[in-house]
Structure formats: structure tokens, C-alpha cells
N, C-alpha and C positions, 0 to 999 in steps of 0.2 A: 610502504604500502599504506593505503588509506583505510579508514573504517567508515561504515555507513549505517544509517538507520533506513531500512526498507519499510515503506509505509503503504498499506492498502489505502485506497482513496475513500470510497463510500462506506460510511459507518465508522470510519477512523478519523479522517480529517474533515470530511464533508457529511452532512446528513444524508442518509441513504433514502433516496426517493424512488427506488426501483431503477429503471433505466434512465439515467440522467441524459436528456437529449436537448435541453435548452439551457442557455447561459443563465436565464432568470431563475432557474431552479437550484443554482448553486447556493448552498447555505453552510458556511464554514462553522464547524462545531466550536462552542465556547472553549477557550483555552488553547486552541490549536496554534495560534500565532506564538503565544508564549512558549509552548512546548517546542515548536520548531526552532525558536530562538535559542532555547536551552541546548538542544542538540548541536546547533551550529557552534555555540560557545564552548562546547565540549570537544570540538574538532571533528564532528561527524559530517558526512555528506548526507543530505536528506533526499532520498530517491523514492518516488512513487512507483509502485508496481501494481497494475490494475487490469483485471480481466474485463474486456469490453465486448462481450458476445452480442450486444445490441447491434453491432456492425454486421456480424454474420446473419443475425436475425432480420436485418433490413429495417431496424427502427431508426437508425441514423447512419451517416456515412463517416468515413475517416476525416473528411473535411469538416463536418459538423463537430466531430470530437476535437479536432485541432482548435476550432473556435472556442469550445468549452474549456479546453486546457489553457488556452491563451488567457481567458477570463479568470480561470482558477489561479493561474500564476500571477495575474495582475492583482488579484485580491490578497494573495499571500506574500508576494514579493514587494512589500510596500516600504516606504521611507528609504529608498535606494539600498535596501538590504535584500539579498537573495536568500530566501528561506527554503526554497525547493530547488535542488540542483538539477534534477532531471525527472522526466516521466517516461516510463516504459509501459506499453499496453499490449495486450493480446486481443486481436479482433476475431479470433477463431472460435468456432463451436461446431461440433459434429451435427447438431440439429439446426444449422442455419439454413437460410433460403438464398443467400447470396453465394453463388457457387465458388467464387474466388476465396471465400473465408470459411467454407463448410468443410472442415477437416480437423483431424487431431493435430495438436501442436504442443510441443514441450514448453512453449512460451506461456501457455495457459496454466495458471496455478491450479492444481498443486505441483505442476511441472516447474522446473527450475530455470527454464530458458531466459526469462527476463532478468533474473538474478545474475546468471552467467554472462549475459550481454553487458550488464552494468559492471561486473567484476573485470571483464576484459577492457571496457572503455575507461574505467577509472582506477584500475589496479587496486582493487578492494581486498582486504584481508577479512574473510568471512568469520574467522575466529574472534575478531574484535567487533563484529557487527550484530545487529538485531533486526528482526522483522516484527513489526507491530501491525496487528489487524484484528478484525472482529469475527472472522469466519473460520470454519473448519479447513477450507482450502488454504487459507493463510497459514494456519498452524502446520498443516501437512507440507506446504511449500518450504517453510522454515526448517522443519525436520529433514526434508529431503535434501536441502542445501547445507545442512549442518550449522544453521544460524540459531542464536538464542531467540526464544519466542516470548512475546508479550501479547497477551490477549486483552483488548479493551472491551469494556462492558457496554460501550455505545454500539449501535447497530445490532448485530446478531450475537453479541457476547454471551447472553444468558443461555441460549440453546447450544452454543459452541462448547461451553464447559463440559456438558454431559457427553457430547460427541467425542471430545478429546479424551475423556476418561475411558470411554468404551474402546477407543483405538490405542490406548496406552501412550498417548502423546503427553510428555512432560512439558508443562508450561513454566518458564522461569518466573513469570510474574503475571498476576491478573490485576489489571489497572481499571479504575473507575472510568478513566478517560485518558486522552493523550497527555494532558498535563500531569496526571498521576504517573504515567509511564516515564515522563521526563524526570520527575523527582526521583523515581527509582533508579534510573540510569545515572543520574547525577550523584546519588549516594554511592553507587558502585565505583565511581571514579575517584572517590576520596581515599 
């Protein structure tokens, strides 16, 4: 079985700009390339799991998101090296305006649907895997899936610490950024 690093997108790999709806607004966080390279060198799959309620809310379409993710991959998978193995997203939200996507879905974090789809597709061992994110729903998703949790202080990290404490969510490591998370995981492999 394989091991994976599940990564939130905005606030973890990319600057959180609210609802990312244009390719020009992609801004990869400093150190993200290096961190993703470290994960790959340690034998992990890098899999992005991202809530995209902007689709349900009518801010952009799945086709727009595909264009954004194509550019995102183009920026990250450079020098003929694949740093992101796959991207799973959930377009659903109960308060959407696009009927097709206005519903509850277990794929939406903190649900584990995206994680389970990746597990099935890649035969991933969750006991050897991590979820890295900046929000409460990321940490809740990791807890719900039984994955080790790393909270990055980029994005919403500051307010998430207190929310996790109030929900008794044990975080394995609080990292300044993705690069710091990679250093922590690297030390665990020794």
C-alpha cells in the first residue's frame, strides 16, 4: 500500500484569496515547491483535497476550476517532475444557488469522501498518511479519517488552533508553513 500527504489547497499551498476564480490569482506560497519535493523524495503521494463551494454558489463553474487546476499543476509540476499526483474537489454546499451542487455531500470536508476516493484509487494506507491544512474543517477531516494532522500557520492557522483546542482535536504538529511541515515529516522518517 502507498502512503500519502493530503493537502488543502488555499492557505496551505496557495495564498488564500477567498474564492479563487481566476488563474491570474494563483500565488504559490514560498517553500511549497521544496516541501512537495521532500514529500515525494520520502515516497509519499501528494494529493490535494479542496472544498470548492464557489461552484455551488455560482461564482465559477467546474470548467473554470479545471482551468485553474491545470494552471496550478503547471506551476507546481515543473522541470518534468510531478509534485502533485492528483486533485480531488467537492463542489457542493447546502447554501448554493446552482441546484445541481446545492446539497450535503460527504466529499465536502470535514467529511471524508475525497480521502476515501483517493484511498480507493491509489490503495493508500491512512495509518502512514498525513493531512496538512490551515482550517478547522481540515483538522476535523483528518480526525474523521484517522489521519495524522499537521496545521500550517499560513491561511487561517492562527484561529484554527483555538478552535481545535475547544473541540479536543489533537494536532500532531503545528508548522509555520508547508516547508516546516516537510521538515517535521522528514525527521519522523529517520
